[in-house]
C-alpha positions, 0 to 999 in steps of 0.5 A: 799621398796615394801609392804611384803604383796604384795610380798607374794601375788605374791606367792599365786595363783589367786583365782579359778586357780589350778596347775596340778598334774603330775604322777611320777616314783618311784625309780627302783627296784633290777634286777631279777635273770638272765632267763638263766645260760649261753648262754645270759639270760635276767634280769629285774628290775621294777618301779612303777608309783605314781599318785596324781589323784584319777581318771583315770590310771597312766599317767607316761611316759616311760617303767615299766620294763628295761632289761639287758643282763646277763650270756652271755657266751656261754654254755659248749660244749654238753649243750642241746638247750635252746628252746629244753629244753622247749619242752622237759618238755612235753615229756611223757605227754599224748596228744590226747590219745598218748604220745610223745617226743617233738622237737622244731619247728621253722617254725611258724610265731611268733618266740617267741611262744613255738611251739613244733613238736611230734618226727616222726610226721607231725604236731606241737603244741603251748605249750606256748604263750611265750618261756623263756626270753633269748631263741633265736628266731631262731637257728643260730641267736643272736636276743632273745625273751623277754616277747614274743617279739623278740628283737635285740642283739648286737654282744656283746649279749647285749640287744639293742646293736648296735654292728654288725658283719662283714662278717668275723664274727668279732664283730664291725670289718670292714670286712678286715680280710676276702675276699669274694667269689661270682659268679652265676651258670648260665648254662642253660642246665643241665641233669635231677636230681642231678648236682654239682654246686660248693663246699664251703670250710672249714672256709667259713662265712656269706654264702648265696645261692639264686636262681635268679628266682623262678624255679622247681629246688631244691637246695641240700647239701651233704658232700664229702663223698656223705652223703646228708644233705639236699634233698637227694635221691629225698626226698625234705624237708620243710623249716628248720634250720639244724646242718651242719658242726659245723654251722646252715644252714638255708633252706628257700622255699616257702610253698607247692603250693607257687612259691619262689626261694630257699635260703640257708644261714649260718653264719658259719665258716664251719668245713668241705666241703660242696658240693652244688648240683641243682636238675634239673627239668628245665632249670636253671635260674641261682644260685648266691653264696657268702661267705667269706674266712679269709685272714690269718690263712687258713691251707696250705696242708693237714688238719682236717675236721669234721662234726657236733656233733651228738645228745646227747645220753642222755637228762639229767644226763650224755651222749655222742656225736660223730662226724666224723673227717677226713683228707682233702686237696682241698676239697678232702678226704685223709687217716688220717696218711696224717694228722698225723703232726697236732693234731686231734680233738676229735670225741666224748665228754660228754654231758647233764651234767644238772641233769634230773628234778623230774616229775610225770607221768602215767605209764601203764601195759599190756592189760589183756585178754579179758572176751569174745571172741566175742559179746563184752567183757572187758579188764583191766590194771594196771594204776599207777603214778611214779616219773621220773627223765628223765632216770628211774621211781623212785617209785610210788607215789599218783595218785593226784600228776599225775593228776595235769599233766595230765588226768588219763588214762583208766583202762579198755576198751571194746574188741571183739566187733564182733558178735559171729558167727560160721561155718554152713555146708550144706548136701553133694552133691552125689558122683561126680563118678558113680563108683570107687572113687569120690568127694563129696562137701558141702557149709561152711559158717559163720553165726551169732547167729541170722542166718544172714550170716557173713564174714569169718573172724568173724568165724576164731576162730574156725577151718573151716570145709572141704567143700569137701570129697572123696567118693567111689563107687562100682568097675567099670566094666572094658572093655575088648578087643583086644589090638594091638601093633605096627608093627615090622620090615619088613623081607625085603627091597623090593618085598613083605616082613612080619612083625609082631605085638602082639594082646592080649586080655585084659582090661583097667588095662591091665589084660590079659584074654584068646583069647576066652574071646575077640572073644565073644565080637569082633569075628574078631581078628586083623591081627598079621601078614602084608605084607610090602615093596611090591615094586619090587627089581631092578638091580644095575649099573652092569650086570652079564657077563658069561664065554666062553662055555668052562668055560674060563673067558673072558678079560674084553676088549673082544668084541662079534660082532653082524651083524644080530641081531639074534645072540645067547648067550649060555645059562648058563643052557646048559654050566654051566657057571658063570655070570659076569657083562655085558654091551651093547654098541652100534657099531659105525662102521657100521649100525646094528653092536653092541659089547658086553663088558665083564668087570671083577671085579677089583682083591681082595683087591682093592677098594669097591670089596674086600667084594665080596671075603669075606666068608660072602659076602658084607654088605648092602652098597656093600662095607663093608665085613660082618664079619659074617652071617646075616650081622654081623659086618655091619654098620646099615642102616635105609633104611631097615625100610623103606616103599618102601625099600632100593635102588639097592645100598643097602644104599640109602632109596627109596622115592617110588616104581620104585626106586623113589628118588635113584640115577639117575643111577639106574633109567636109568637102570630101564628105559632101562629095561622097555622101550628098545631103537630101538637101543638095539640088539636082543642079548640083549634080548636073553641074558635076557631070558637066565638069567631069564629062569634058574631053580633050579639045586638042589643046590642054587650055580647053581642059576643065583644070587648064594646062600644066607649066609646060602648056602642053599637058593637061592638069587633072585638078584645080591645084595641078594634080597630075603635074609634076608641079602647079599648072599655069592658071588661065582666064 
């Protein structure tokens, strides 16, 4: 047998050699309290590394803490977002001199920092380096933050679980319960603006919409009622996550100035149809889309659709939410009664049931009046600390309790810092008028107490003095002189009539003076009478013919033949005959032979000659019988006011002397009278002389052209020329 000492020697280390001491882990401690009461919190336990060394850090291999998921059940409907709760803790605290309501911001690079954005502002602020463990890294995703690091969570809500959702949202599924809808909208030429490209139906899951290439076009989302959720009304949003159709829709786009394709993705399932539009600004490069629909369970016929819940009316202490519920089929809205055979989802619910935390915050009163209106005064307000439960102030507490949260707001501040200034006026100017009413002006400026000129608004505390005022000088001497009125109507239409006008002596205020006053200033008084219508009167288209020497009227077809040219027509003066129309016609049977045709007016009551049988003669138009003297009842003719009077027809207005502008027939008569042709017989001249040499016989009816309307004055022409109106023709 071997020697025992030798055996023991085997157990003794060789001299100069020692075994290396290793650090060891202690046992795990108890699990901590869960970080959340619902929605997937985190619990941890710790262990300690024991080292037998006296130098250097512990060298245990492995983690000091281990984590596990806890309270993975869903939170009650209407519960507030966990990250939003953490941001709300800073509501009402003063930040850079203001107080804000803080909302979660998900666009920062580190998803596990507590970044919040003030409501209504365009900046965000990191309130904490890490969110509470169990906070989701991004809305709509399962991964959670643990000690400031985003950790993977399986679809079973367990940390580091390998379980994944399939496209149908089945945890650990193989995708056999749904079918995919994929495609590319590649219509290149689209109108500028909003263009609908497709509709995501109700129940869609694993939605992804992406541009094929970057472009200047944008994606937009709205519901079937036309209300936009994203990029509506030409307002382009930043990349963000938004609650749409009871799911979270993620909108990703490049930063301002970057070129990146538009991307929309959502987990689903959707509870209402979503209309996808492309805001076209340049040719479409293509939009790919993909979503999945369940193989079974899709509602047939009419079904209820509903939008996402609104924000809770109260953050804590109890509030309510609402949503739109409507009846649809094939992505179209129909009246609610079409879905009456199916249970209608609720359109409102309570929310925010968690009690409001007690916080301390500063409360300020209104600023008091300024101690000075200018030149720098001061004003003060009340500042006190109150306990706040999230809904109302509970009472005033010691200021020290609020100072632990935020700096005390100032109680006083300077006010009315502008310099004191008053209105300064200059002297009045001279009156703008030398007599009567005028205006005076002056300068009005705003000046400081030092005398320097200031802007007008510095003096607005005082009423501004007037810069103008009326002034009155002695009455102006009115200029007196002759005031001439307009000419009246002419008394005759031809052959020199008379017109009158009014001439008075007056001043500029129309005050009338005696004529001697004006004659002393202007001896020659303007004329009150003037001649008018000086052009001669002309015969009408008919000449007067006469009876036979024994007073018997010749028939209209009676011819008087002349062969010698010196035939004499008896004078009407010698035989007292009446005159009728006569017309000379050349005889074509033998040279030098002419005939004198006597014509007779038509019988009374026919045509335009009826007026000649009227007791008061014809009207100026030669057709209408007058109903009384002075042309009573006649239609008014404006040719009497004409400068050149009327034409022989008594109706047309002459355009110049010698019947210029009158009908051609009258001008031809005038031409024959002024320039007789070689064929005019001598008997015509003698007849004309016999007619023109008649003298008054004591009564107007003995004149060549008969009496005027008054049966006293004699007419100067066949149409009553020389009368104030047409004559009364006598047979």
